[in-house]
N, C-alpha and C positions, 0 to 999 in steps of 0.2 A: 656486628662485624661479621661480613659474609666470607672474609678471606680474601676479597678483592682490594685494590687501591683506594677507591673512593671512601668506603666506610672506615679504613684504617686512617687515611688523612683526616677525615672528619673528627676521629677520636683524638689524633694527635694535636690538631688546631685547638680543640676544645681544652684539651690538658694544659696547652701553652697559655690559654687565656684565663687559667686558674681555677677551672671548673674541676670538681672531684668526679672522675670518669670511671664508669664500670664498662667493660667490654662484654658484650653478650652475643653468642653465636646460636642461631635457631637451628635445631634439627627439625625440618619440616617433612621430610619423606625419606624412606630408605631406598636408594638407587638399586635397581634390579640389574643393571649392566655395568659391572664394575669397570670394565673397559672405557666406558663412556661416563664415568662418575666425576665429570669435572664442573658440576653445577655448584650452587652454594651449599649444597649438602653432602659433597664428596669429603672423604677423609683428608684428602690434600688441602682442601680450603679450610677445614677446621684447623688443621696444623699451621697454615699460614696466619690465620686470625690469632691464634694463640701465641705464635712467635712475634707477631706485631704488638699485640698487648704487652708482652714481656719486655720487648724493647722500649715502649712507651712508659713502662713503669706503672701499669693500671692492672687491677685483677680482671680475670676473664672466665665466663662460665659459659657452658653449653646447656640450652634448655631444650626439652623435648616438647615441640609443638606439633607433632605429627597429627594428633587427633584433630585439632582445630583446623589445621591446613587441609586435611583430608575433607573434612565437613564443609568448610566454608570457601575453599578455593577449587580443590579438584572436583568435588561432587558438584558444585555450581557451575563449573567449567562444562562438565559432561552433560548436564541437564540443559544448559544453554544450546549446545550443539544438537541435541536431541530434538529440540524445539526450533531448529532452523535459525538459531542466532549465532553470533559471532563474538564470543565473551573476551574480556581482557582480564586474565588471571592477575596480572600484576597489580591491577587496581583493587581487585578483591583482597590481595595479600596485604596491601597497605591499610586497608580499612579495617579488616577483621583479625589480622595477625600482628602486624607491626605496630599498628596504633590501636589495636584491640587487646589480644590476649597479653601481649608484651607490655601495654600500658598498665594492665592489671598487675603484672609482676613489678613493674616500676613503682607502682603505687604501694605495694606490699613492703618494699625495702626503703621507701622514703625518697625515691628519686623524683625530682621536680619535673624533669624533662626526658623525653626520648628523642635521641638524635639519630639521623640517618645520613647516608652519603648521597641523597637525591640532589640534583641540580635544578633548585628553585630557591626563591627568596621569600623570607618571612619577616614582616615588621610586626613587633609586639609592642602594642600601644595600650592606654588604659581602657579603651573600649573594645579590645579584642585583638586577634591576630588577623593580619592582612597578608594574603598569599599572593606572589608575583612570580612571573616567569624569570628564569635564570638570565643573568647578564649575557652569558654566551649562549646564543641561539642553537650552536651546534649539539649542546648537550641538554638542552632544556627539558626538564621532566615535571613540570608543573601540571601538565596535562594528567598525568597518572595520579596526582594528589587532589584532584578537584572534587572528589566525593569525600574527603575528609571533613568532618564536622567542625564548626568553630571551636567547640570544646576540645576536639582532638588537636586542632592546630595550635591552641594555646598551650598545649603541653609538648610542643614539637620544636626542635632546633635544627636548622639546615645549614651546616657551616660552609658548604661548598657553592652556594648560590650565586657569588660573585666571581667565581674561578672558571676557567676553561679547562678541559681534559689535560692539556699541556701543562698548565700551571699547577694542577693537582699533582701529577706525576713529579714535577720539579719539587714540589713541598715533600713528597714521600722520599725522594733522594735526600733532600736536606735533612729530614728527620731520620734517615738511615734504615727506612723500612725495605724489606727484601721484596715486596710486591710491587715496586716502582714502575716495572716495566711488564707486569703480569697482563695478559690479554683479557678482554672482556667476553664475557659468555653472550652470545647472541640468540640463545635459544630459551625458550620457556624452561624454566628449570627442571620441572618433573617430566619433560618429554626426553630428557637424556640425549639429546641430538638426533632422536628418531623421528621427529614430527609428532604432532598432536594426535593424529589418527592411531599411530602405534601406541601412544600413551593410553589412548581410550580403549584400545583393543587388550592391552595388558591387564586390564581390569574387567574385561568381559563386555565392555560397552561399545560394541561395534554399530549397532543401530543400522545393520545393512538391510534395506528394503528398497528394492528397485522401483522406480516410477516414471512417469512420463516427463519429457522434456518438450516444452512448447514455446512458441514465439508469444509476443505480447498479443497478437491477434488470435492466439488459440490453435494456431497450426502446430500439428505433432511433428517433432523432427528427430526424435530419438527417444532413449531410456537413460536414466541416471542410475547410479549404483548405490544411492542412499543419500539423503539429504545432508547427512553429518559430514560428507566429503566436500562440501561445497560453501562458499561464501559469497555475499554480494560483491560484485566487481571482478570475480575470479574469471580468468580465460583459459588457463591450462586446465587439460584433463577433462574438457567438456565432451560428451559423446557426439555432439553435433556442431561443429565450428567451421567446417570447410564450405563456405559461401563465396560465390563469386564477387560479392560486394564488400568483402572484408570480414573480419573476425567476429566472434560473438562472444558475449560475456554474461554472467549470472546477473540479472536484474532484480530478481525477487525470488523468494522461497516460500512456498505455500505447503506449510506442514500439514494442514487439514485434509488437503488432497493429495499430499506427497507428491507435489508437482514442482519442477524446476522451470522457472520462465527465464528465457535467455533474449538477448537483443544486441543490437550494435553498440558502439562506444557512445554515440549520442542518445542512447535510450537509457543511460545510467543516471540521469538527473533527477533530483527530488526537489520540489518546490518548499518542503518543510519536513519537520518531523515531530513526533510525539514521544516523550520519555517519562518514565517513573523512576523511583527511587530517588527523588529530587533532593538534593542537598544545596541549601542556600547558605553560602559562605558570608555573603553581605545581603541579607534578607531585605534591609530597608531600601535597597536599590529596586526592588520588585514591588515594593508596596503601592507605588503609584500608577499601575497599570503596565502595559507593554513597554519594554525596555530595548533600545538599540544597543547591540553587542556585537562582538565577533565570536563566532562558534567554531570550534574545532572538533570534528567528528570521528577522527582517528589520531593516533600518535603520530606526529611530524607532518600531518596534513596542514595546508594553509588555513589561516583563520578567516572565515567568511562573515561578511557583514549579514546581520540577520536582525529580527524582531523576536523578542522572547517574552512569554508571559506565563505565569503560573496560575493554574486554576483547578480547583477540586484536587489539589495534590499532584497534578500531572504538569509538566512542562510542554509548552508548545513553541516551536520555532519556526518562523518563516524566513527563508533566505532570500536576500536582494537579487541574487542570481542563483539559478538552480545549481544545488550542491551534488557532486559526483559520488556514486557509490555509498549511499547513507545504508549502513548495516545494523539492523536491530541486534541488540546484545552489546554494541559498542558503546563506550562512554562519549557524551557530548559535554564538552567543557566550554563554558560562556566566559569571556573576557571583556573587560571594560573596553568600550568603543576606541578610546584614545590613549589608552595605556597599556600595560602588561599585567594589570591586576586581574587574577581570577575571582570571577563573582559567584559561580554556581557549577554544579556537575550533576548529571543525571544518567541513567541507562536508557538508550535508545530502545523503544518498543515497536515503533511503525515508521516508515518512510512514507511521506505525503506527495501525491502528485506524481505524474508521469510525463515530465517535461524534458524536452531536448536539452542535453548539457552541452555548453559550448565553452 
């Protein structure tokens, strides 16, 4: 229970269904900016979670997971940026903390399931758990769960998968929960509203080393302030964007040479990608060779038709139409071609091809 409306309603709905529910709030880091401590680790959020648990008549505990969060989320986040990648810390938090360390705690106390307030659907059948996108497209969070293993999914419940946000707030009002109108946090929790660069700098991880900015043809057009400050597809903050034929975007980050490559909007396309940390939720679907899927390369991006195959532990994806701004470090989630089922997830390591994006 983060102190927000989603997890509070998830707990309430499960209690109404007859489950024995225990509310757990995870302390994952200590905010350094009290005035901005409105993340899931702020004192106000702990109080909100406790109040909701009391109103629902369930026990509530606060667990200190700062060490595992620092090691598996923040350090991973920093390392990715230092290597020119664009990480997704929420995915790492789901994998290593909520369905990792918290799962260990659940096993110790004999809890069969961990439940969260994510908007996605699970079907538990004798052959395992099947993950699907939420019914409400506006809040679908299945993408962020695509690297959960089949074993992790078997021990997970997602009570909000068929609800819209409006319906969740209506349930909160019905249950008498004081967080029914509480605003959502839009920031990465440990950035405390100051952006990821400031979060890295607070830990002494600035990685500032200027280097060349070049076009795809190798023409030097300026200097950058450190690759940690940029991501593929970025337009703002570039040192050389004032061209007569339109704006420029980051198309590639070459960490080996500390070089930023920029180009026009139509130079952001990639024919495909390679990914590691491959998680096959439905491994049998990939056993017969290349599989036609729909791939999502960023949260809330469209699902693009593609051909996917797994070879030597790596995932290879070829897009039917060049995909815009494929960023190493991001998650690629693969969906069934004809339904909302999530089949696999992996971490992008390389964008393939330099194709015009249309």
